[in-house]
C-alpha positions in Angstrom: -19.4 44.9 2.7 -20.8 48.2 1.5 -18.7 51.0 0.0 -16.7 53.7 1.9 -19.4 56.0 1.7 -21.7 53.7 3.5 -19.4 52.9 6.1 -18.6 56.8 6.7 -22.4 57.3 7.1 -22.7 54.4 9.4 -19.7 55.7 11.7 -20.9 59.2 11.6 -23.9 58.3 13.6 -22.0 56.1 16.2 -19.5 58.8 16.2 -22.2 61.1 17.8 -22.5 58.9 20.8 -18.7 59.1 21.5 -17.1 56.6 19.0 -13.2 57.1 19.3 -13.3 58.4 22.5 -10.0 58.8 24.4 -10.8 56.1 27.1 -6.9 56.0 27.4 -6.9 59.2 29.2 -9.6 57.8 31.8 -8.6 57.9 35.3 -8.7 55.0 37.5 -10.7 55.1 40.7 -10.3 53.2 43.8 -12.5 51.4 46.5 -11.6 49.8 50.0 -10.2 47.0 48.1 -7.6 48.9 46.1 -7.3 50.6 42.5 -10.1 50.1 40.4 -10.1 49.6 36.3 -11.5 52.8 34.2 -15.2 52.9 34.7 -17.7 53.6 31.8 -21.4 54.1 32.0 -23.5 50.8 31.9 -27.0 52.2 33.1 -29.0 55.2 31.8 -29.2 56.4 35.2 -25.6 57.0 35.4 -24.2 53.7 37.2 -21.0 52.8 36.1 -19.1 49.7 35.9 -15.7 48.4 35.0 -14.9 48.7 31.3 -13.6 45.0 31.4 -16.0 42.3 32.7 -14.9 38.9 33.7 -16.7 36.2 31.9 -18.5 33.2 33.8 -18.1 30.8 31.5 -14.6 30.0 31.0 -14.4 30.2 34.9 -15.9 26.6 34.9 -13.4 25.5 32.8 -10.4 26.4 35.3 -8.6 23.2 36.4 -9.9 23.0 39.9 -11.8 25.2 42.4 -8.7 26.6 44.0 -7.5 28.0 40.4 -11.1 29.6 40.3 -10.7 31.1 43.6 -7.3 32.5 42.6 -8.7 33.9 39.4 -11.6 35.5 41.4 -9.2 36.9 43.9 -6.8 38.2 41.1 -9.4 39.6 39.1 -10.2 41.9 42.2 -6.6 42.7 43.1 -6.2 43.7 39.2 -9.3 46.0 39.8 -12.0 44.2 37.8 -15.4 45.0 39.5 -17.8 43.6 36.8 -18.6 39.8 37.0 -20.6 37.9 34.3 -22.5 34.6 34.5 -25.4 32.5 33.6 -27.7 29.8 35.0 -26.7 27.4 31.9 -22.8 27.8 32.4 -22.2 24.2 33.4 -25.1 23.6 34.8 -25.1 26.1 37.5 -21.2 25.3 38.4 -20.1 28.6 37.2 -22.4 30.5 39.7 -21.3 28.0 42.4 -18.0 29.0 42.2 -19.0 32.8 42.4 -21.2 32.1 45.3 -18.0 30.5 47.1 -15.4 32.8 45.8 -17.0 36.4 44.9 -20.0 36.9 46.8 -19.0 36.1 50.4 -15.9 38.2 50.2 -16.7 41.0 47.6 -20.4 41.5 47.2 -20.5 45.3 48.4 -17.7 46.0 45.7 -18.8 44.1 42.5 -21.5 44.4 40.1 -22.8 40.9 39.3 -24.9 39.8 36.4 -26.2 36.5 35.4 -28.5 35.2 32.7 -31.8 32.9 32.1 -32.0 31.3 29.0 -35.8 30.2 29.8 -38.8 30.4 27.4 -41.4 30.8 29.7 -42.2 33.0 32.5 -42.3 30.1 35.3 -38.8 28.9 33.9 -37.4 32.1 34.1 -38.9 33.0 37.9 -37.5 29.7 38.7 -34.0 29.9 37.0 -33.4 33.5 39.1 -34.4 31.8 42.4 -31.8 28.8 41.3 -28.9 31.5 40.4 -29.6 33.6 43.8 -29.3 30.4 45.6 -26.2 29.2 43.9 -24.8 32.5 44.0 -25.6 33.0 47.7 -27.1 36.7 47.3 -30.5 37.9 47.7 -30.3 40.0 44.4 -28.3 40.3 41.4 -27.2 43.5 39.6 -28.2 42.7 36.3 -30.4 39.7 34.8 -30.3 39.1 31.2 -32.4 37.4 29.0 -30.0 35.0 27.4 -29.2 34.3 23.5 -32.5 35.6 21.9 -32.0 33.7 18.3 -34.3 34.5 15.9 -37.5 36.9 15.7 -39.7 34.1 16.3 -37.8 33.4 19.5 -38.2 36.8 20.5 -42.0 36.6 19.7 -42.2 33.4 21.9 -40.6 34.8 24.7 -43.0 37.8 24.6 -46.2 35.5 24.3 -45.0 33.3 27.1 -44.5 36.2 29.7 -40.7 36.0 29.9 -40.5 40.0 29.6 -43.1 40.2 32.1 -41.2 38.1 34.6 -38.1 40.0 34.4 -39.8 43.3 34.9 -41.5 41.8 37.8 -38.2 40.7 39.2 -36.8 44.3 38.9 -39.8 45.7 40.5 -39.3 43.0 43.4 -35.8 44.0 43.8 -34.3 40.3 43.2 -32.3 42.1 40.1 -31.6 45.9 40.2 -31.5 45.9 36.3 -32.8 43.6 33.3 -31.5 43.0 29.9 -30.9 40.8 26.9 -28.5 38.9 24.8 -28.1 38.2 21.1 -25.5 36.2 19.5 -26.9 35.3 15.8 -28.1 38.5 13.8 -28.7 42.2 14.4 -32.1 42.0 12.9 -33.1 39.9 16.2 -32.0 43.0 18.3 -33.8 45.4 16.2 -37.1 43.2 16.2 -36.7 42.9 20.1 -36.5 46.8 20.4 -39.3 47.3 18.3 -41.3 45.1 20.3 -40.4 46.7 23.4 -41.3 50.0 22.0 -44.9 48.9 20.9 -45.4 48.0 24.4 -43.7 51.1 25.9 -41.1 49.3 27.7 -37.4 49.3 27.9 -34.3 47.2 29.3 -31.2 48.6 30.5 -28.4 46.9 28.7 -27.7 44.4 25.9 -24.7 42.1 25.2 -23.6 41.3 21.6 -20.8 40.3 19.6 -18.4 42.8 18.6 -15.1 42.7 17.3 -12.8 43.7 14.1 -14.1 41.3 11.8 -17.9 42.2 12.4 -18.3 45.3 10.0 -17.8 43.3 7.2 -20.2 40.4 7.7 -23.9 41.0 9.4 -22.5 43.7 11.3 -24.1 44.0 15.1 -21.7 47.4 15.1 -23.5 48.7 12.0 -26.9 47.4 12.2 -27.8 47.3 16.0 -25.6 49.4 18.1 -27.0 52.9 16.7 -30.1 51.9 17.6 -29.2 50.6 21.2 -27.3 53.8 21.5 -30.3 55.9 20.4 -32.5 54.2 23.3 -29.6 54.8 26.0 -28.9 51.2 26.4 -25.8 49.9 28.1 -23.8 47.6 25.5 -22.0 45.0 26.8 -19.3 43.7 24.1 -18.8 40.0 23.8 -16.7 37.5 21.4 -14.2 40.0 20.8 -11.8 37.3 19.7 -14.8 35.4 18.1 -15.0 33.0 21.0 -11.5 32.0 20.3 -12.3 31.0 16.6 -9.9 34.0 15.6 -7.2 31.7 16.7 -8.7 28.8 14.5 -10.3 27.0 17.4 -13.7 25.2 17.5 -16.2 26.8 19.7 -19.5 25.6 21.4 -21.7 27.4 18.6 -19.8 26.1 16.0 -22.1 24.4 13.2 -21.3 20.8 12.7 -21.0 21.4 8.8 -17.8 23.4 9.6 -14.5 21.5 10.2 -12.3 22.8 12.9 -9.3 22.8 10.3 -11.5 25.2 8.0 -11.5 27.8 10.6 -8.8 30.3 9.8 -6.0 31.5 12.5 -6.8 35.3 11.8 -4.5 36.3 14.4 -1.8 34.6 12.9 -2.6 35.0 9.2 -3.8 38.5 9.0 -1.6 39.2 11.0 -3.2 40.9 14.1 -2.3 41.0 17.8 -4.2 39.9 20.7 -4.5 43.8 21.8 -5.7 45.3 18.8 -8.7 43.1 19.2 -9.6 44.6 22.5 -8.4 47.9 21.5 -10.7 48.1 18.5 -13.5 46.8 20.5 -12.8 49.3 23.5 -12.5 52.2 20.9 -16.3 51.7 20.4 -19.3 53.4 22.4 -19.4 50.3 24.8 -19.9 49.9 28.6 -18.0 46.9 28.9 -15.9 44.2 27.3 -16.9 41.0 28.5 -14.2 38.2 28.1 -13.8 34.9 29.2 -10.6 33.4 31.1 -9.9 30.2 32.2 -6.0 30.7 33.4 -4.3 33.2 35.6 -2.1 34.4 32.3 -5.2 35.0 30.2 -6.8 37.0 32.8 -3.7 39.2 33.3 -3.4 39.5 29.5 -6.8 40.7 29.4 -6.7 43.3 32.1 -3.5 44.6 31.0 -4.7 45.6 27.5 -7.3 47.7 29.2 -4.6 49.1 31.9 -2.1 50.1 29.0 -5.0 51.0 26.5 -4.1 52.6 23.2 -7.1 55.1 21.7 -7.4 54.1 18.1 -8.1 56.8 15.5 -11.2 56.3 12.7 -8.1 55.6 10.5 -6.7 53.1 12.9 -9.7 51.2 13.0 -10.5 51.2 9.4 -6.7 49.6 8.7 -7.5 46.9 11.0 -10.8 46.0 9.4 -9.6 46.0 6.0 -6.8 43.4 7.3 -9.2 40.9 8.5 -11.9 41.5 5.7 -10.6 38.5 3.9 -11.5 36.7 7.0 -14.8 37.9 7.9 -17.6 35.7 7.6 -19.2 32.5 8.3 -16.1 30.5 9.4 -14.7 32.6 11.8 -17.9 34.4 13.3 -19.4 30.9 13.1 -22.1 31.9 16.0 -23.6 34.2 13.5 -26.9 33.0 11.1 -28.2 34.5 8.1 -32.1 34.3 8.0 -34.4 34.8 5.2 
């Protein structure tokens, strides 16, 4: 971590884009389904989505389809209107759950995104066709290039026409908007943006890890977020709890050389509350916070943080960052990779 002067320099840039805004005072709109959670702008044209997005991966972990249906209905009842998914989530099963329980009843009221991990244009087109079939819709609202890892990975996808396939899908109306996600290193996002700039292209969104540990290690907040905001990208935060590893849990991106017992329980030992983890990210200039929930209790806990959101000051955020600083790094944020 750098000096306090470096911290202030970085946060000054973010403040210009609305960091530390008082989101807690935002009014909640309503639609024909009922009261809606607070909205934030996602797309540079002004389109908004709910500040909480229900993750699709964990829905596939629900105990059975009946529970998955209850979770979708409960999310709608609580005001969630933004729903995440990906073709690779449980080999399409998570998309099929939305195709059964979300799209048929709520399509006109919800913003649906899915993602493709494809490495070639043909794979991308096939993924989208499979996603639309599973979701039972003729278009998605947002389609994202999933998990760009290294600069070489970005180059490969550009050279193999993946970006062109995404632009083509948007032009044909199979998706309204396009974006990309990155988990490992903020430099990959900067390289992706640079290549888009050189081609005179732009996407609409970027999904990336943002949490209270992040500023202390290979920071997406400090290194990638300002560049995205400068280009008016909608930023979707993920891994607010580091995929669960802040509670000492192993996640699917944890390298094999890291033993489960080596992952510290930040929530217990810092200590820091679950609400503070979310409040920290909601205070950043993000469009939405995407979080996975595999039980009704976890879904309700996530949503209630936003319903009773406490807006944090700069000092509040700095205190939380300092509290978790001893835990930041490879063991907790084990989805990150240091290149070079």
